[in-house]
NUDONU-894097 format. One record per residue (C-alpha): x, y, z. Coordinates in steps of 0.05 Angstrom, whole numbers, plus 32768, in hexadecimal, padded with zeros to 4 digits. Layout:
BEGIN
XYZ/...
END
This chain:
BEGIN
80027FFC8001/801A80427FEF/800B808C8003/7FDD808C7FCE/7FAA807D7FFA/7FB980B78028/7FA480E47FEF/7F5F80C27FED/7F2380DF800E/7F0F80C28053/7ED780978039/7F048078800A/7F37806A8041/7EFE8048806E/7EE980228030/7F2F7FFD8029/7F2E7FF68076/7EEF7FD48074/7F077FA8803C/7F427F98805C/7F737FB6802F/7F9D7FDE8060/7F997FD880A9/7F88801580D6/7FD6801480F0/7FE9801080AD/7FC380518098/7FD8807080D8/801C806880C7/80168080807E/7FF980BC809C/802E80C480CF/805E80CB8099/804180F98071/803A812880B2/8088811C80BE/809C812C807D/806D81698076/808681B08077/804D81D28084/804381DB80D1/7FFF81C680CE/7FFB81858101/8023819D8143/80198169817A/801B81228176/801C80E2819C/802680AC816B/802B806D819A/7FE9807C81BA/7FD08088816D/7FEB8048815D/7FD080278197/7F87803D817D/7F8B80268140/7FAA7FE58153/7F667FDC817E/7F3E7FEB8140/7F647FB48118/7F507F8E8153/7F0D7F9B8152/7F087F968106/7F2B7F52810A/7EED7F3E813B/7EB57F5B810D/7EAC7F88814B/7EB27FCE812C/7E9B800C8157/7E87803B812C/7E88805980E4/7ECB807B80E9/7EEE80378109/7F38803B80FD/7F36807780D8/7F7680AA80EA/7F6080F580F4/7F7F8132810C/7F5F81648140/7F6681AF8142/7F8A81C38181/7F4E81EE81A4/7F3181AA81B2/7F42818281F4/7F59813B81E5/7F6381108220/7FB681028226/7FC1812D81F3/7FDD817381F2/7FAC81A681E7/7FC081EF81E5/7F99821681B6/7FD48239819B/7FE4825E81E3/802482598202/7FFE82578242/7FE882178238/801D81FC821A/802381BE824D/7FDA81B4824D/7FCA816E824A/7F8081668254/7F618127827C/7F1A8122824E/7F0D8129820B/7EDF816481EE/7E9A814B81DC/7EA48154818F/7EE481258198/7EC380F581C6/7E9080EB8192/7EC980E38159/7EEF80AF8186/7EA880838196/7E9A807F8146/7EE880658148/7F1480A08133/7F5B809B8145/7F7280D78151/7FB980E0813C/7FC8812C8144/7FB5816C8156/7FB881A4811F/7FCE81ED8129/7F9F8230813C/7FAC8276814B/7FB08283819A/7F6C827481B1/7F5182728170/7F5682BA8169/7F7582CD8127/7F6282C380D7/7FAA82AA80CD/7FC9826C80F6/7FF582848118/8011827C815F/805782828187/80538244819F/8054821E815E/80608256812D/8034826080EA/8015822380C1/801F82298073/7FEA8229803C/7FFE81ED8012/7FE782107FD3/801B82497FDE/8042824D8021/804082958016/7FF482978021/7FD18291805A/7FAC82578077/7F75827F8093/7F61827380DE/7F4E8261810E/7F4B821C80EE/7F86822480BE/7FB081E980D4/7F6D81B680CC/7F6881D2808B/7FA881D18073/7FB48187808F/7F7A81748067/7F8F81958023/7FD9817A8032/7FC681328038/7FDD812B8084/7F9781148098/7F5D80FF8074/7F318132809F/7F33815F80DF/7F01817F810B/7EFD81C3810F/7EDA81FF8131/7EB9823C8119/7EA28274813C/7EAD82A88109/7EBD828B80CB/7EF6826380EC/7EEA822480C7/7ECA82408084/7F0182718079/7F3D823C807B/7F1582088051/7F0F823C8019/7F548257801C/7F7682108020/7F4781F37FE8/7F1981BD8016/7EE081AF802D/7EC381CF806E/7E7F81C28093/7E6381EC80CB/7E2681C880E0/7DED81E280F7/7DFF82008141/7DEB81D3817D/7DF181988154/7E3A8189816F/7E4E819E81B0/7E8081CE81C0/7E9481BB8209/7EDF81AE820B/7EF281EA81DA/7F22821981EA/7F15825A81F1/7EF3824B8224/7F29823A8259/7F3681F68267/7F0181D08295/7EC682048288/7E8281E6826B/7E67821D8242/7E82823A8203/7E72827481D9/7E27827581C0/7E3E82778175/7E86823E816F/7E728204814C/7E9F81C88145/7EA081A980FF/7EC6817F80CD/7EF1818C809A/7F04815F805A/7F0D81528016/7ECD812F8000/7E808147800F/7E7580FC801D/7EB181078057/7E8C81418078/7E4E81108078/7E7880DB809C/7E93810880D1/7E49812B80D5/7E2E80EC80E9/7E6380DF8121/7E5F811A813D/7E1481218148/7E1480DE816C/7E1D80ED81B6/7E5280BA81D9/7E3E80958216/7E6180C8823C/7E2C80FA822B/7DF980CF824D/7DC780E2821C/7D8680CC8205/7D7480DF81C3/7D9A80DB817C/7D94810F8142/7D7C80FB80F9/7D8C813280C0/7D6881288087/7D7881438041/7D5C815C8000/7D6781187FDA/7D5E81387F91/7D8C81447F53/7DB4817E7F48/7D7981907F12/7D45818E7F47/7D6881BA7F7A/7D5082027F87/7D88822B7F88/7D8F82757FA4/7DD3829B7F9A/7DE482D27FBE/7E2082E87F93/7E3C832F7FAE/7E2E83687FDD/7E4783AF7FE4/7E5D83A08027/7E86836A801D/7E9B836C7FD4/7EBD83337FB4/7EFE832C7F85/7EF1832B7F34/7F0982E27F36/7ED882CC7F6E/7EA082EB7F4C/7EAE82C97F09/7EBA82877F29/7E7182917F56/7E5482A07F09/7E7082697EEC/7E5282387F24/7E15825B7F1A/7E13824A7ECB/7E2982017EE8/7DE881F97F0B/7DBC82157EDB/7DD381ED7EA6/7DBE81B27ED6/7D7B81CC7EC9/7D7581E07F1C/7D4982237F25/7D8282547F39/7D6D829B7F4A/7D9C82D17F5D/7D8582F77FA5/7DA1832F7FD0/7D9582FA800C/7D6682FA8043/7D80832D8073/7DA9836A8066/7DF7835B8065/7E0783A38090/7DCF838A80C9/7DE9834480CF/7E34835780D6/7E1E838A8106/7DFA8355812D/7E3683238126/7E5F834E8147/7E3083688181/7E31831E818F/7E778303817D/7E90833781A9/7E61832B81E1/7E6B82E381E7/7EB482E981EF/7EB68310822E/7EA182D28251/7EE782CA826F/7EF9830D8281/7F14831882C2/7EF1835182EE/7F25837D82F0/7F2F837B82A4/7EE78383829A/7EDD83BD82D5/7F1283DA82A3/7EF083D28261/7EA883EE8287/7ED48429829D/7EF484368256/7EAF842E8232/7E8B8462825F/7EBF84908247/7EB7848981F8/7EA684C481D2/7E5B84B581BC/7E6C84C4817C/7EA984968179/7E9384648142/7EDB8441813B/7EDF83FC8136/7F0083FB8177/7ECB8423819E/7E9883F38180/7EB583B58194/7EBE83D881DC/7E7383EA81E1/7E5D83A281CD/7E8D83858201/7E6C83AA8231/7E2D83AA8223/7DF1839E8258/7DD0835C8262/7D8F8384823F/7DB8839C8204/7DCA834F81FA/7D7E833781FB/7D6D836A81CE/7DA3834A81A3/7D8E830781A9/7D50831C8199/7D60833A8157/7D8E82FF8147/7D4F82CF8156/7D2583018120/7D5F82F480EB/7D5982AB80EE/7D1382B380E0/7D2382DD80A6/7D4E82AB808D/7D178279809E/7CE482978074/7D1E82A6803C/7D2E82538034/7CDE82448037/7CBF82798010/7CF7827A7FD4/7CF382447FDB/7D40822E7FDB/7D6181F57FEE/7DA482167FF4/7DC382577FE9/7E0082687FCB/7E2E829C7FE7/7E7C82A77FD9/7EA6828B8012/7ED182C78013/7EE183087FE5/7F2282E97FCD/7F5382AF7FD1/7F8682AC8008/7FA382F08018/7FF282F18028/800882D08067/800B82FD80A7/7FE5833A8078/7FBA835E80A6/7F998382806B/7F6983678030/7F6A83827FEA/7F2983717FC2/7F2E838C7F73/7F6283BE7F87/7F3E83E07FC8/7F5183D48014/7F1E83B9803C/7F1983A18084/7F4583628093/7F04833E80AF/7EDC834F8075/7F0483078062/7ECD82EC808A/7E938313807E/7E7382E48053/7E7C82AB808A/7E5C82D480C1/7E1982E1809A/7E0A829780BE/7E37829480FA/7E0C82B88126/7DC482978104/7DE2824F8112/7DCE823980CF/7DF8820080A7/7E2F8219807D/7E6281F78051/7E9F82108025/7EB581E47FE8/7EE881E97FB7/7ED2820A7F77/7F1582127F56/7F52823D7F4D/7F6282827F41/7F9A829E7F0F/7FCD82957F49/7FBB82537F51/7F99825C7F94/7F5C82387FA8/7F1182577FA4/7ED682407FC8/7E9082527FD0/7E678249800A/7E2282218010/7DE882378041/7DA982158052/7D798218808A/7D7A81FA80C7/7D8E81B080C8/7D9281A6807C/7DDF819B807F/7DD5815E805C/7DB3817C8024/7DF181AE8024/7E1D81718025/7DF781577FE4/7DF4818F7FCA/7E3F81957FC9/7E48814C7FB0/7E1981607F73/7E4781A17F63/7E8B81787F6A/7E7181467F36/7E5E81827F09/7EA081A57F18/7ED4816D7F05/7F02813A7F2D/7F2681767F3E/7EF081937F71/7ED1814D7F8D/7F1181497FB3/7F4181707FCB/7F6881A37F99/7FAF818A7F98/7FE381BD7FC0/802781CD7FA1/804781B77FDF/8036818D8022/
END
């Protein structure tokens, strides 16, 4: 067996395990060799002996015809923000350099319960708080398509590891586009599931040991094929025994061919414009869908972009204050009181959001629920099965850059996640998939959005589109370096 199998999607690797063409231990060792030879700094922590013991146990189960789950024996990596029992978890922060949890994050426990072999942790900016994946503890992760370009963040390590064939799939997380932006920049598939389907307990931040997490952070998978996302979604929505949960989740899909799907396209918006190559790629995709006889409608979207962005930012900065200590909180309150009422700078807005009253947050949450209703009406009244938007305004920007240029004009650095954050605070399932490349050879992706709990409809749509787009889009785009 050669390394060719490591370049196959996860579901193909699982089929090889099930047919006895390779053992879990052999498959693991192939991936560990890939990781060892890699220069992109995506996998930052390993315990090879523990991983080999888990793979050996999976092989023994298979030999007894006693496999435990749908991922049994499949090697996977995990974003370093998720706690992993017995395996260092730092969330990219120097103060957590020696943190070895005694308990898995709930999402990790679900993957283990389905037989996944955890072979390492992937890089993230410190506490997942940047759109570049770099930190003082491990350094930067390089984009496999061009090491001078960013992987995005904060799930840049996971996306790069999947793109470079170091792992068949990874568990990432998404609060403000943290999973979808790296998927776009690295040319892989990334799913932010409907919020609440996958528990976030054990994700850092919050601090180790906290039960709660942000009211928007959502664990989700990255992989090289829509079927792989489907497998991981099934695993991630199946409670592990330690959760003592008496219920299960069944997610249905709109089982129709592409030509019978009803598709809306929100192609551009003056609040977050896209570059010409991104617009051209989206227009070409729209033509591909129309040529399959699907119903396609251009739309200005179900909500006002500016209103949605304003509300997202208010809720985002509120949820980040949970762990602020009392002295720092008091200092922020004092600084907010001293603000000039006419100060409309981003810094002033963040300070106001971080010190808003509980009444202000309750009203913002009411607005969020009304916005969720607007999205629901959009899908039901259209009616639409899927909304397609840009994944981001451009392909991957230069590594370390704090500026974003779109068609020659400077834009806010945070516009990179503007399109992703249309759904971050309303919890809708959102999937990023690769479309093609720009003239620099960098991946360009697209975002698929569906109504709540329509996660599998998005996966089916992605597979339809991958088939229409050809073999390069069916899996990951081959990187230039690994």
